[in-house]
N, C-alpha and C positions, 0 to 999 in steps of 0.2 A: 395401533397406528393412528386411529382417529384422535385419540387424546394427544398423541405426540404432534399430530398435524395442527390441532387447535392451540397448542402451546408454542408453535414456531414463531420466531422473531419476524419471519417474512409475512406471516398472516397478521401479526400485530401491526406491522408497518403498513400493510395494505388497508387494514381497517382505519388506521389513522389518516392515511392519504384519502381514503374514500370519504371519511367524515369531513376532512378539510375541504375536499372538492365539493361536497354537498353544501357546506356552509358558504362556500364561494358562489355556487350557483344561486343559492337563496339570496345572498347579498346582492349579486348582480341582477337577479330578477326584481328585487325590491327597487333598486336604483333605476332599472329600465322602466318599471311600471310608473314610478314617479315622473320620470322624464316624458314618457308617452302621454300620461294623464295631463301634465302641464302643457305639452305641445297641443293636444286636442283643445284644451280650454283656451289657450292663446288663439288658436285658429278660429274657434267659435266667437270669441270676443272681437277679433279682427273683422270677421264677416258681419257681425252685428253692427259694428261701428260704420262699416261701409254701407250697409242698408240704411242706417239712420242718416248718414250723409246724403244718400240719394233722395230720401224723403225730404230732408231739409232743403236740398237744392230745388226740388219741385215746389215746395211751399214758398220758397223765396221768389221763385220765378212767376208762378201763376196762382198762388194762394192755396186755400184748403182743398179745393176740389182736385187740384193737381197732386197734392200730397196724398189724398185718398186714392187717387188713380195709381200713383207709384206703389202704394202699399198693396193694392190689388194685384198689380203686375208682379211684384216680388213674391207674393204668396202663390201665384199661379206657376211659378218656375219650379222645375224638378228639384226635390230636396229643399223645398222652401223653408224659411225660418218662420217662427211664430211671431205675430205682431199684435200690437195694441196701440191704437191712436185714440187718445183720451183728451176730452176737453175739461174745462175748469170745474164744471158741475158734476163730474164723475161719469158723464155719458160717453160710451164708447162710440167713436166715429168710424173706425175701421179696424180690421184685424180679427183674429180668431181666438183671442184670449179674453177672459172676463175682466171687468174693471178691477183695478187694484191701486193701492197707494202709490203715488209717484215716487220713484227712486232714481237718482242719476248715477252715472258711472256703471261699474260692473254689478250686476244684479243676479241673485240666485233665487229661483222660485221653486217651491215644493208643491206639486200638484198630485192628486191621487193617481197612482200608477206610473208617474214619471216626474223627473226633475228637469227644470229648464235653467239654462245659463245664458245671460245676454247682457245688453247694455241699455240704459235709459237716458233720455235727454229731453229738453224742452225745445219745441220748434219756435215757440213764441210764448209770451206770458200767458199761462193758463192752458197751453196746448202741449201735451206730453206724448212722446213716442217711445215705445219699447220694442226692441227686436232681440230675439233669442232663439236658441235651438235646444232640442231635447238632448239630454245627456245619455240617452240609450246607446248611442254609438260608442261613447267612452266606456260605458259599462260592458258592452259587448267586446270591445277591444281588450279591456282588462281581463275579462273572463277567458278569452282566447289566449292571452299572454300567460295567464296563470296555468292553463292547461298545458301549453307548450313547455313551460318551465317544469311542471310536474312530470311530463313525459321525459324531458331531458334529464331531470334529476333521477327518475327511475332507471332510465337506460344507463346513466353514468354509474349508479350504484350497482347495477347488474354486471356491467363491464368491470368495475373495480373488484367486485366479488370474484368473478371468474379469473381476472388477472391475478388477484391475490391468491386464489387457490392454486393456479398454475405455478406462480412464483414460489409459493410456500412448499408445494410438493417437490419442485425441483430443488429448492434449498434443503428440504428434508432428506431427499435422496442423497445429496452430496454430503450432508452432515452425518447421515447414517453410514455412508462409505468411510468417512473419517473415523467414526466410532468403531466400525468393524475392523479397520486396520489397526487401531489402537488396541482393541481386544485381542486381535491375533498376535500382536507384539507382546502383550501381557501374558499370553499363553505360551510364549516362547518362540514364535516365528519372527525372528529378527529380519527376515527378508521382506515382510509385508510392507507395502507402501500405499499411500493415499493416491487414488487415480487423479490425474490432471487432465482437464479438458483441452487445454491449449488456448482458451479464450482470453487469458490474461486478466480476468476479473479478480475481485478481492479474494474469493474463495480459492481461485487458482494460485494466487500469490501466497495465500496462507498454506495451501497444500504443499507448494514447492518449498516453502520455508520449513514446514514440519518434516518433509521428506529429507531435506538437507540436514536437519537436526538428527533425524533417525539414522542417516548415513554416518554422521559424525559419531553418534552413540554406538552404532554397530562397529565402526572402525576402532573406537576406544575399547570396546569390550573384546574385540578380536585381539587388539594390541595387548590388553590386560591378560587375556588368556595366553597369548604368545610369550609375554614377559614372564608370567608365572611359570610356564613350561621351561623357558630358557633359564630362568633363575634356578629352578630345581635341577636342571641339567648341568649348568655351568658351575654352580656352587657345590654340587655333589662331590666333584673331584677334589677341590681344595679342602673342603670340610673333612672328607674321608682321609686325605693325607694328614691333616692336622690331628685327627683322632688317632690314626695309626702311630704317629710319632709320639703322641702323649701316652698311648698304651705301651709302646716299647720302653719309653722312659720310666713308666711306672713298674714294668715287669722285669726289666733287665737290671743286672748289677752294674749300673753305670756310675762313672766317676762324677765328681762335681762339675768338671769341665764339660763332660758330655751332657749332663743335665742342663748346664748353662747354654750350651749350643742348641740343644733341643728346644729350650725355652725361647731363645732368640728366634729360631726358625718358626716356632708357633706364633710368636708376636708378629713376625713379618707376614706370615700367612693371614693372620687376623687383620692386620693393616690393609692387606690387599683386598680382603672381603669388605672391610669398612669403606675403602675407597670406591669399590664397585657400588655399594649402596649410596654413597654420597653423590656419585655421578647420576644414579637413578633419581635421587631426590632433586638434584639440580635440574634435570630434564622435566620433572613433574612441576617444579616451581616455574619454569619458563612456559610450559604449556598452560599453566594457570593464568597467564596474562598479567601477573603482578608487575612485570618490568615495563609494560606498555605505558604506564603513567610517566616514566622518565624519558620518553622519546623526544628527540629534538632534530631539527634539520641538520643534515651533514652531507658533505660531498664524499663520493666514493673514491675518486681518483687519489686524493692524498692518503686514504686508508690503504689502498692497494700498494702504493709506493712505500708506505710504512711497513707493509708485510714483506716487501722485497728486502728492506733494510734488516728486518728481524730474522728472516730465514735465508737470506742470500748466502751467508757464510756457512750456515748449517747444511744447506744443499751442496755447497762446494765440498765440504768435508766428506759428504756421502757420495761424492763423485757425480753430482747432478749439476744442472744449470737452471737457475730460476730467473725468468724474465717477466716484465710487466708491459703490456701494450694498452695504452689509453687512446682509443679512437675518439671518444667524446665523453666529457665528464657529466655526471648526473648527481642531482641532489635528492636525497630521500629523507624520510623521517624514520629514525631508528635509535637503537641503543648502541653506542660505539663499542663498549666493552663486549657485548654479545656478538657484534659483527666481527670484532677481532678474533674472538673465540671460534666463530664459524670458519673464517678463512684460515685460521691457524690449524684447525682440525683437517681441513681439506689438503692443505700444503703438507702437513705432517704425514698424512696417509700416502700422498704421492711420493714423498721421500722414502718412507719406510717400506712401501710395498712395490717398489720398482727397482730393477737392477741398476747398478752404477752406470753412468753414461747417459742417463735419460734427460730429456729436456722438459722442464715444467714451465708452463706459460699461463699467466693471469691476464685476461683481457677485459676491457670495459667499453661498452658502446650503448647507444640509445636508439631504440626502434619502437615506433608506434606508442610514444609516451611511456615506454617501459625501459628501465635500466637493466641491461643484460651483462652479467659478469660470469666468466667461465674460468674454471681451473682445469687445465688440460695437461696430460703427460703422454709421452710416446712409449710407455712401457707395454707390458703384455696385455693389459686391459682385463676386463671381467666378462665372463660369458653373459650373453643377453638374458638368459633365463634367471640370472641372479641379480639383475639390476634393481628390481623392486625389493628384494630381500636385503639389500645393502643398508637400507635406512631403518630396518627393524632393530629393536633393542636387543642387545646381547647376541646379535647374529655375527658369526665369524666364519669366514670361508675356511675350508680345510687347510688351504695353503697358508693361512695366517695364524693358525692355532699354535704354532711353535714360537710365534713372536709375542712379546709382552703386550697386554691390552685386555680390554673388557668387552669389546664389540659395542661400545656406546658412543664412539666419536661421531659417526654419521647420524645416529639417532638424535644426538644433541644438535647437529646441523639442521636436521628436519624440524626440530622443535623451534629453533631460532628463526628459521625461514617462515614457518607458519605464524609465529608471533608477529612478524613484520608484514604479514599479508602478502608474502612473496610465494614463489614457486620454485621447486628444485626438481631437476630431472637429469637422468643420464642420457647423453646424446651419443647415438651410434656414429662411429667414425669409419670412413672408408679405409683407413690405415690402422694398424695396431695402436692401442692406447685407450685412455679413459678420459672422458670430458664430462665434468659436472657443470650444468648450466643453472644459473640463479637468475630469476626474473623478478625485479622489484618494481612496485609502482612508484613513478616519479612524483 
């Protein structure tokens, strides 16, 4: 677990963020230190110039004695500056600093044990005044600032490490849950799913997407299992009949006409089996999504009106009535040929599987940015427990097995609906009948 924890992406990101934060704190500390240092120096120089100006004013008003008096007074004040009043011959007239070469403007002095920053100026030709302050305050402030920055940096690194550990452990637990679910699925438990916290974060969205993919895979595998079973069941009878006829033709003393009749029947039965496989392949092609590249915007109302023109006469011949009710037109993106196939299958089912005299109605409306099309009949309907089975491949109700067909019509409908990002469902009616509801995104 420790090695896994140390290799987590969350820990790597935490280390990167901690390093970036540490560099930011160091950069900020350096900038603050420069600003504070410069501010202290400017304050010292400003104070020194003010002291020099006071001494200059005293010298200008009452001469040297007044200048010396002002120096003494300034040195007696709390937190006084260092002074030097120097005459031409190098003799110190006042102050607490030893004689030094005269320098004007900002002056830095290095003395044993301390440094002095100040300003120098001439009161008169040959009379020099210097006022400055010890830089120990700047050094102390710098030391305190460095200590504060180091404490802040240490605290930030500790918090970043703790936060990184918590985030990484949480991340590791969730990824372990994903890995456990995947291993369970690889071991054959197709019902295993990745837990979702409900927080809506990236891992939740990933888990939801993987779960949806697993649901789809499970549905496809169940569909494959069901198709395999149905193919084995539904093809057994025609293949058995085909083999029996060929055996009788091979064993009996049949005439050439009887041989020809048996051969034609075998070819017809073979064509029936091939047609069944062709329908299965067509469904597989649609489910593969290859036709989605040819989608284009199209209105549904003209399509439904076309269906009435195509099947109106066929419905009348079967003793039915086919009507179309357009409450509101809707434009969707889709494949016109496939949608014609979809509605054709639904209408043909309604015509073939309802008794004469039934009313078949196609409706179209728009609700909540969804196009809703329904194909409804007032026939005997289908029991509720069989609604979900209707869209399974090769599924045929017992009442329909005597009629021609392969049980693939509604499977094709479901494949086309899914290709268009739509939804198909059987709607329960208060009266006898069957209503297939199709919901398309507008």
